[in-house]
N, C-alpha and C positions, 0 to 999 in steps of 0.2 A: 639681900636676901634674909630673910628671917633665920633664927636660929635652929626654929623646928625645921626646917628646911634642910639646913645645912645637916644637923642631926641624921636627918633622913637619909639625903646621899652620902654620909660615912656609916650608915647603917646599912647600905646596900650595898656598900664596896667589902663591910665584915660581911655579909653576907654571901657576895659570891666568892672572896675567898674559901670560906668557910666550904662550901656547896663546892669546888674546887678540889680544895682535898679529899671530902671524903670520897667522892667521885671519881679519882684517881686512885684510890683503896678500894673502891668499890667495881670498878673496871678490870682491874687485877685480880680480886676475887674469881669474878664471872669472866672470864680469859681461862683462869687456870679450872676452876670448875669444868668449863665446856672441855679442856685438851685431857683434864679424867674420864671424861663422861664418856667423849665420842671415839679418845686413842689414847688409852693408858699407857699402853709397852710402847708408842714413841714418846710419849710424857716421862716416864720412867727414864730411859735411855737419856733423851736428850739432857734433864732435869740434873739426875740424880746417876747416870750412867751406869745403870744397871741393865745390863742385855738381855733381849729380847730373842725371841725368834723370827720376828719381820723384819726383814732387809731395808724396810723405810727408815726404820729408826737409826740408820748408822750413815743414812747419805748427807745428814749435814746440821748445821748448829741451829738452824731454825726452828724456831716451835722452841727452844730451851728459855725457862725462866730463873729470873733470879728470887728466889725461896728468901733469899733474908729481907726483901720487900714484902712479906707476906704479914701482915697484923697482928701483933696478940692482942689478946681481948681487953688490955686494959687500952691500947691506943686504939684501939677499934671504937671504945665506949667516948674515948677523950675525942674523936674525931665527930663525930654523930651527936653526943653534949652540945659544941662548942656548934656545930649547925642547925641543931635544934634552939638554942640558944639567940643565937643569930637573927635564923628566922621569926622567934618567936619577937625579939625585941625590934625588929621589921617590922612587921605587922602592929604593934603596941605605938611604937614615933608615927606611921603613916595614918592612925584613927587619930592622934594628935594635933595631926597639920590642919587647918580650920582649911574647909573646901575651898577659901577662894585663893588659896597660898598653893595648892596642886596644881593649877593651870600650870600642865607643859612638864608635870613630876610622871614617871610612869609607874602606874599603880603596882606593888610588889605583888608578889607570884602567891598564888592562891592556897597551895600545898607545897610540901618540900617534894621536888624530883630531882634527880641526880643527871 
């Protein structure tokens, strides 16, 4: 196996890990956003124990969020920067592999998607 193929395989692993890290935070942000948008009273009670007038909010802890998982701007920037850098590196390494050495390799993604 050529060095360029080994470098590509390592870049694929780095990209997948960086994408997964970023995706986990993105999904958490989306979930909290959805809870705030569609049922803020339940979110307030279950997450911050702020009582509301709706009886539903008292029935279970389902939908309770651990807000300590909320990323601050520095962490979010670091995760997104790492993901972007790994995407760029993956593209560059792919382009450097001669066509005859690409046989059997999966082409990298064309855009960043979580």
